[in-house]
Each structure stands twice: as structure tokens, then as C-alpha cells.
C-alpha positions as CSV (number, residue, x, y, z in Angstrom):
1,M,-15.8,0.6,1.8
2,S,-15.5,4.2,0.8
3,K,-12.2,5.9,0.1
4,R,-11.2,8.4,2.7
5,T,-8.1,10.6,3.2
6,V,-5.7,8.9,5.6
7,K,-4.3,11.5,8.0
8,Y,-0.7,10.9,9.1
9,K,1.2,13.5,11.0
10,K,4.4,13.3,9.0
11,H,3.3,12.6,5.4
12,P,-0.3,12.7,4.3
13,M,-1.3,10.2,1.6
14,K,-4.4,11.1,-0.3
15,G,-7.0,8.7,-1.7
16,C,-6.2,5.7,0.6
17,Y,-8.3,3.3,2.5
18,K,-8.1,3.5,6.3
19,M,-6.0,0.9,7.9
20,N,-6.3,-0.5,11.4
21,K,-3.9,-2.9,13.2
22,H,-5.3,-6.1,11.6
23,D,-5.2,-4.5,8.2
24,R,-1.6,-3.5,8.8
25,W,-0.7,-7.0,9.8
26,K,-2.4,-8.4,6.6
27,A,-0.5,-5.8,4.5
28,E,2.8,-6.9,6.1
29,M,2.0,-10.5,5.3
30,L,1.1,-9.6,1.7
31,L,4.5,-7.9,1.3
32,K,6.4,-10.8,2.8
33,S,4.7,-13.9,1.4
34,D,4.6,-15.0,-2.2
35,W,1.6,-17.3,-1.8
36,M,-0.6,-14.4,-0.7
37,K,0.5,-12.3,-3.6
38,R,-0.3,-15.2,-6.0
39,A,-3.7,-15.8,-4.4
40,S,-4.7,-12.2,-4.6
41,H,-3.1,-11.7,-8.1
42,I,-1.0,-8.8,-6.8
43,T,2.6,-8.3,-8.1
44,N,5.5,-6.2,-6.8
45,A,5.2,-3.8,-9.7
46,M,1.6,-3.1,-8.7
47,I,2.7,-2.3,-5.2
48,Y,5.4,0.0,-6.4
49,D,3.1,1.8,-8.8
50,E,0.5,2.3,-6.0
51,A,3.2,3.6,-3.7
52,T,4.3,6.0,-6.4
53,R,0.7,7.1,-6.9
54,I,-0.2,7.8,-3.3
55,S,3.1,9.4,-2.2
56,G,4.0,11.3,-5.4
57,I,7.6,10.0,-5.4
58,D,9.0,7.5,-7.7
59,W,10.6,5.1,-5.2
60,L,12.8,3.2,-7.7
61,T,14.6,6.3,-9.2
62,D,14.5,8.8,-6.3
63,K,17.0,8.0,-3.6
64,N,16.3,11.0,-1.3
65,Y,13.6,9.4,0.9
66,S,13.6,8.1,4.4
67,S,13.2,4.3,4.8
68,R,10.4,4.8,7.3
69,K,8.2,6.7,4.9
70,Y,9.1,4.1,2.2
71,V,7.9,1.3,4.4
72,E,4.7,3.2,5.4
73,A,3.9,3.9,1.7
74,K,4.5,0.3,0.7
75,L,2.2,-0.9,3.5
76,Q,-0.5,1.5,2.6
77,S,-0.3,0.6,-1.1
78,A,-0.5,-3.1,-0.3
79,H,-3.5,-2.4,1.9
80,N,-5.1,-0.4,-1.0
81,L,-4.5,-3.1,-3.5
82,R,-5.9,-5.8,-1.1
83,K,-9.1,-3.7,-0.5
84,K,-9.5,-3.2,-4.3
85,Y,-9.0,-7.0,-4.8
86,I,-11.7,-7.8,-2.2
87,K,-14.0,-5.2,-3.7
88,Y,-13.7,-6.1,-7.3
89,A,-13.2,-9.9,-7.1
90,R,-16.8,-10.7,-6.6
């Protein structure tokens, strides 16, 4: 599980793990369900911090962003945190 640059057409996010359809579904489930967050020890603050890190925009204070990019960044950050949890939880 090496880190690679994810190549998006609209907004490149550097230092992210690649995400396929199944990983995207898991990230959506992680954002929606509380039991999955508790099981993987991930909080909403960690997701927001990771989204800020990979996109370079502070989502809580900056209001000049598109909602689609915001959702993509949150999904990617949830996926990154999930991969890190799997990697370091052993």
C-alpha cells in the first residue's frame, strides 16, 4: 500500500491513496455511519483535518468552495484515514 498521487481532472490532491469503486463505497459508509467511525477510531475532526491537508483549503472557515469538490475531498480523506487505520492497526 504505497502512497501515490491521485490524478483528478478538476482538482489534483497530492499524497493520497488510490480509490476504486469499493473503496469509495466504504468511504461513504464511513462518513454516514457512527458505528464504523467508532470501530475504526476515526472522528469527524480527523476527517476535516485530512481534507484540509490534501486540498489546501480550510473547509470550516473558507466559504468559497464548490460542494462537489468538498464532497470529493471528504471522501478521499475518509479513504486515507481508513487505509492508515488498516495499515497501523496491526
